[in-house]
Z-matrix of the N, CA and C atoms (Angstrom, degrees):
N
C 1 1.472
C 2 1.493 1 107.15
N 3 1.298 2 112.77 1 141.25
C 4 1.555 3 120.01 2 173.35
C 5 1.545 4 111.77 3 -81.97
N 6 1.476 5 110.44 4 155.65
C 7 1.477 6 116.07 5 179.82
C 8 1.646 7 105.05 6 -56.19
N 9 1.313 8 120.79 7 -40.97
C 10 1.472 9 127.76 8 -174.25
C 11 1.568 10 108.99 9 -61.76
N 12 1.379 11 115.92 10 -46.64
C 13 1.415 12 118.72 11 177.89
C 14 1.547 13 110.29 12 -59.65
N 15 1.311 14 114.00 13 -52.22
C 16 1.584 15 122.41 14 -175.72
C 17 1.484 16 108.02 15 -59.39
N 18 1.394 17 116.48 16 -48.69
C 19 1.493 18 118.02 17 -177.14
C 20 1.492 19 110.70 18 -65.63
N 21 1.378 20 118.57 19 -38.69
C 22 1.513 21 118.46 20 177.90
C 23 1.492 22 113.00 21 -65.57
N 24 1.286 23 117.34 22 -49.40
C 25 1.505 24 119.76 23 173.69
C 26 1.387 25 115.69 24 -53.10
N 27 1.379 26 117.83 25 -48.42
C 28 1.497 27 123.55 26 -178.65
C 29 1.539 28 107.07 27 -65.65
N 30 1.232 29 117.10 28 -38.87
C 31 1.585 30 119.36 29 -179.64
C 32 1.643 31 110.54 30 -63.23
N 33 1.342 32 111.97 31 -43.07
C 34 1.505 33 116.13 32 179.57
C 35 1.572 34 106.95 33 -66.35
N 36 1.202 35 120.67 34 -40.35
C 37 1.464 36 120.03 35 -179.90
C 38 1.594 37 110.11 36 -61.94
N 39 1.292 38 109.84 37 -42.83
C 40 1.514 39 117.73 38 -176.70
C 41 1.523 40 110.25 39 -71.84
N 42 1.279 41 116.57 40 -28.54
C 43 1.485 42 119.43 41 172.88
C 44 1.585 43 113.46 42 -71.08
N 45 1.349 44 115.63 43 -30.15
C 46 1.468 45 120.73 44 178.30
C 47 1.547 46 106.08 45 -80.52
N 48 1.442 47 119.73 46 -30.25
C 49 1.531 48 121.39 47 174.24
C 50 1.588 49 103.90 48 -63.68
N 51 1.276 50 115.67 49 -47.00
C 52 1.397 51 123.02 50 -173.73
C 53 1.567 52 111.94 51 -54.02
N 54 1.445 53 114.17 52 -50.78
C 55 1.446 54 122.12 53 174.36
C 56 1.479 55 112.96 54 -60.56
N 57 1.312 56 119.54 55 -27.37
C 58 1.560 57 123.28 56 -175.81
C 59 1.454 58 108.67 57 -91.93
N 60 1.256 59 120.15 58 6.69
C 61 1.539 60 118.68 59 178.96
C 62 1.411 61 108.85 60 -69.98
N 63 1.449 62 111.89 61 153.43
C 64 1.420 63 118.80 62 178.01
C 65 1.527 64 114.86 63 -107.04
N 66 1.373 65 115.46 64 3.01
C 67 1.379 66 120.71 65 172.97
C 68 1.538 67 112.16 66 -150.29
N 69 1.386 68 113.05 67 168.33
C 70 1.432 69 110.36 68 178.61
C 71 1.505 70 114.38 69 -69.51
N 72 1.342 71 116.32 70 -29.99
C 73 1.472 72 117.90 71 178.30
C 74 1.544 73 109.76 72 -62.65
N 75 1.296 74 117.64 73 -45.56
C 76 1.451 75 120.03 74 179.49
C 77 1.569 76 110.90 75 -61.18
N 78 1.209 77 113.17 76 -41.61
C 79 1.626 78 117.49 77 177.96
C 80 1.502 79 111.18 78 -66.32
N 81 1.325 80 117.87 79 -39.05
C 82 1.513 81 117.42 80 177.10
C 83 1.521 82 104.29 81 -64.19
N 84 1.276 83 117.65 82 -50.25
C 85 1.659 84 124.47 83 -170.08
C 86 1.578 85 102.37 84 -56.39
N 87 1.390 86 118.58 85 -42.01
C 88 1.535 87 121.67 86 -174.66
C 89 1.507 88 104.96 87 -70.27
N 90 1.361 89 114.51 88 -38.39
C 91 1.481 90 115.96 89 -179.10
C 92 1.568 91 113.17 90 -63.94
N 93 1.413 92 109.52 91 -39.58
C 94 1.399 93 116.12 92 -179.81
C 95 1.637 94 113.38 93 -64.16
N 96 1.319 95 112.46 94 -38.67
C 97 1.459 96 121.18 95 179.07
C 98 1.550 97 109.25 96 -68.76
N 99 1.398 98 118.39 97 -36.27
C 100 1.388 99 120.66 98 178.68
C 101 1.516 100 111.43 99 -66.58
N 102 1.346 101 114.36 100 -43.77
C 103 1.510 102 119.84 101 -178.91
C 104 1.544 103 105.19 102 -61.43
N 105 1.418 104 122.61 103 -41.37
C 106 1.448 105 120.65 104 -178.56
C 107 1.576 106 106.30 105 -65.19
N 108 1.265 107 116.53 106 -43.50
C 109 1.594 108 116.85 107 177.32
C 110 1.380 109 114.60 108 -49.86
N 111 1.404 110 114.81 109 -38.41
C 112 1.520 111 119.60 110 -172.12
C 113 1.455 112 109.01 111 -85.67
N 114 1.378 113 119.91 112 -7.16
C 115 1.467 114 118.34 113 -170.62
C 116 1.622 115 115.24 114 -122.49
N 117 1.375 116 112.85 115 -22.44
C 118 1.415 117 115.30 116 -170.25
C 119 1.785 118 112.07 117 -92.23
N 120 1.177 119 110.09 118 163.46
C 121 1.493 120 116.25 119 175.82
C 122 1.643 121 111.39 120 -61.89
N 123 1.242 122 116.44 121 159.44
C 124 1.411 123 122.48 122 179.69
C 125 1.528 124 111.76 123 -53.73
N 126 1.387 125 112.79 124 -40.86
C 127 1.441 126 121.43 125 -176.47
C 128 1.591 127 109.89 126 -57.83
N 129 1.351 128 122.60 127 -23.03
C 130 1.476 129 121.45 128 178.36
C 131 1.377 130 112.76 129 -97.20
N 132 1.253 131 124.32 130 4.03
C 133 1.527 132 125.23 131 178.47
C 134 1.500 133 111.14 132 -60.52
N 135 1.353 134 115.55 133 -35.40
C 136 1.442 135 120.83 134 177.04
C 137 1.471 136 117.30 135 -60.01
N 138 1.267 137 111.87 136 -38.42
C 139 1.519 138 118.30 137 176.83
C 140 1.528 139 109.93 138 -73.71
N 141 1.306 140 119.51 139 -32.60
C 142 1.378 141 119.93 140 175.63
C 143 1.580 142 115.07 141 -69.01
N 144 1.287 143 110.88 142 -36.72
C 145 1.431 144 116.52 143 175.46
C 146 1.486 145 109.74 144 -66.97
N 147 1.285 146 119.29 145 -48.79
C 148 1.467 147 120.39 146 174.84
C 149 1.509 148 116.82 147 -52.59
N 150 1.253 149 113.16 148 -43.95
C 151 1.502 150 122.41 149 175.50
C 152 1.515 151 107.28 150 -57.14
N 153 1.255 152 118.10 151 -48.10
C 154 1.530 153 121.86 152 -174.14
C 155 1.511 154 109.61 153 -67.01
N 156 1.327 155 116.87 154 -37.11
C 157 1.396 156 121.69 155 178.73
C 158 1.458 157 111.24 156 -67.44
N 159 1.274 158 121.94 157 -43.21
C 160 1.431 159 128.49 158 178.68
C 161 1.676 160 104.54 159 -65.13
N 162 1.143 161 118.54 160 -45.32
C 163 1.495 162 123.20 161 177.41
C 164 1.586 163 109.33 162 -60.87
N 165 1.346 164 118.14 163 -47.82
C 166 1.384 165 118.71 164 178.92
C 167 1.498 166 113.28 165 -64.77
N 168 1.327 167 122.87 166 -42.56
C 169 1.409 168 122.15 167 176.91
C 170 1.544 169 115.09 168 -59.21
N 171 1.458 170 119.38 169 -37.42
C 172 1.258 171 123.13 170 172.21
C 173 1.556 172 120.41 171 -69.07
N 174 1.307 173 108.11 172 -36.04
C 175 1.462 174 115.32 173 174.48
C 176 1.538 175 110.87 174 -65.14
N 177 1.257 176 121.07 175 -39.31
C 178 1.494 177 124.44 176 178.69
C 179 1.503 178 108.17 177 -74.58
N 180 1.133 179 124.52 178 -33.25
C 181 1.424 180 124.46 179 171.75
C 182 1.515 181 110.59 180 -58.86
N 183 1.369 182 112.12 181 -57.05
C 184 1.473 183 116.21 182 -176.05
C 185 1.632 184 109.80 183 -63.74
N 186 1.284 185 121.57 184 -35.90
C 187 1.415 186 125.79 185 176.12
C 188 1.594 187 109.52 186 -61.72
N 189 1.313 188 112.65 187 -47.71
C 190 1.513 189 118.53 188 179.59
C 191 1.481 190 110.72 189 -56.56
N 192 1.323 191 119.53 190 -59.12
C 193 1.395 192 129.35 191 -169.97
C 194 1.665 193 106.18 192 -69.08
N 195 1.156 194 117.06 193 -23.10
C 196 1.578 195 113.69 194 177.18
C 197 1.575 196 107.36 195 -89.65
N 198 1.320 197 117.67 196 1.92
C 199 1.431 198 120.09 197 178.36
C 200 1.500 199 119.69 198 85.82
N 201 1.360 200 116.57 199 6.36
C 202 1.562 201 123.04 200 172.47
C 203 1.494 202 109.84 201 -87.48
N 204 1.254 203 121.14 202 74.66
C 205 1.521 204 121.66 203 177.90
C 206 1.447 205 110.37 204 -67.32
N 207 1.322 206 120.47 205 -30.98
C 208 1.506 207 114.05 206 179.77
C 209 1.545 208 114.89 207 -64.05
N 210 1.390 209 111.62 208 -37.57
C 211 1.636 210 116.96 209 -177.29
C 212 1.500 211 99.20 210 -74.71
N 213 1.298 212 125.50 211 -34.67
C 214 1.540 213 123.06 212 177.65
C 215 1.560 214 112.74 213 -59.38
N 216 1.367 215 111.85 214 -43.86
C 217 1.604 216 116.76 215 179.93
C 218 1.565 217 104.03 216 -66.98
N 219 1.212 218 120.48 217 -39.56
C 220 1.553 219 117.29 218 177.79
C 221 1.545 220 112.40 219 -60.15
N 222 1.344 221 106.98 220 -42.10
C 223 1.555 222 112.62 221 -176.97
C 224 1.588 223 107.51 222 -66.19
N 225 1.278 224 113.67 223 -43.20
C 226 1.547 225 117.10 224 -178.67
C 227 1.561 226 106.80 225 -62.78
N 228 1.282 227 120.77 226 -43.63
C 229 1.513 228 121.24 227 -177.82
C 230 1.512 229 106.10 228 -63.27
N 231 1.364 230 123.16 229 -39.95
C 232 1.497 231 126.54 230 170.80
C 233 1.512 232 110.59 231 -57.90
N 234 1.201 233 120.71 232 -43.07
C 235 1.483 234 124.85 233 -179.85
C 236 1.567 235 108.05 234 -56.89
N 237 1.401 236 111.19 235 -53.34
C 238 1.456 237 119.18 236 -179.07
C 239 1.541 238 112.60 237 -55.51
N 240 1.293 239 114.29 238 -46.32
C 241 1.515 240 118.41 239 -178.72
C 242 1.482 241 107.13 240 -69.19
N 243 1.337 242 127.74 241 -40.49
C 244 1.361 243 121.17 242 -179.23
C 245 1.547 244 110.30 243 -75.07
N 246 1.211 245 122.89 244 -23.85
C 247 1.500 246 120.31 245 175.47
C 248 1.581 247 102.72 246 -71.35
N 249 1.380 248 119.29 247 -47.91
C 250 1.471 249 115.44 248 -175.65
C 251 1.455 250 111.92 249 -61.39
N 252 1.393 251 119.86 250 -35.64
C 253 1.411 252 120.02 251 -176.90
C 254 1.622 253 109.16 252 -72.22
N 255 1.297 254 113.07 253 -38.70
C 256 1.519 255 117.60 254 179.31
C 257 1.561 256 112.09 255 -64.86
N 258 1.367 257 112.69 256 -36.71
C 259 1.395 258 120.57 257 -179.69
C 260 1.778 259 110.61 258 -66.40
N 261 1.335 260 103.80 259 -52.01
C 262 1.535 261 113.47 260 177.71
C 263 1.513 262 115.22 261 -57.86
N 264 1.267 263 112.45 262 -35.10
C 265 1.530 264 123.21 263 179.43
C 266 1.565 265 117.81 264 -81.15
N 267 1.351 266 108.67 265 -6.11
C 268 1.518 267 117.76 266 -174.11
C 269 1.590 268 115.12 267 66.92
N 270 1.328 269 113.97 268 29.57
C 271 1.485 270 118.25 269 179.54
C 272 1.541 271 113.93 270 -99.50
N 273 1.409 272 113.77 271 3.89
C 274 1.458 273 116.38 272 177.46
C 275 1.429 274 106.96 273 -136.50
């Protein structure tokens, strides 16, 4: 896989994470990670993935405990997709 493909796929996933954010802070953090994915070397993609997974786990916890189970389910689905992508790309 090329850097362009990996950066593009990771950027798209992070854009979806940004859209599934439950707060402005979560949205800004996802946006920051997306910008990193679009500008860093391939060797740093693993760090971006790990940061996104930590963000998603926190997002889901906050959604669940605030009573928004639907948003939490969406965030869990994104977590699964990100983990599958990262595994297939050799980033985890």
